[in-house]
C-alpha positions, 0 to 999 in steps of 0.5 A: 776641877770637874764638871757639875750641874746646877738645877733650880726649879721655880714658879714666877714671871718668866718668858721675855720677848714672847713674840719670838719663835723657834730659832729667833734670838730672845732679848732677855733684858726685856722684862727687867732685872728681876726676871729669871732669865736676867738673873740667870744671865747675871749668874752665868757672868759671875761664873765666867768671872770666877774662871768657870766655863758654862757649857749649857745654860737654858730655861725651860718654860712649862717643863713637860715632866711637871705636867705628866705630859700635859702642858698648860693651855693645851700646849703640845711642847715645852719652850726652851730658851738657850741662855748662852746663844739666846735662841728659842726652841718653841713659841708661846 
């Protein structure tokens, strides 16, 4: 038994509850069962059922390292949704 990290980078529909701002709690079910956030939450639940203890789980929208520091739409910072607390850091 030990610690580990699972990293998945993907492209597709993401970013539910886009009116929420930094510190707000996001409703990850708003976009339906086929969104990355919803699927990630389902996986977290499966991990817990299997006896694992996720310590961090988050989705990063438009990761800075994917764009060489320049984000799409002239954004100056990425948006991070914490999948364990539901809190958002940043805004769309």
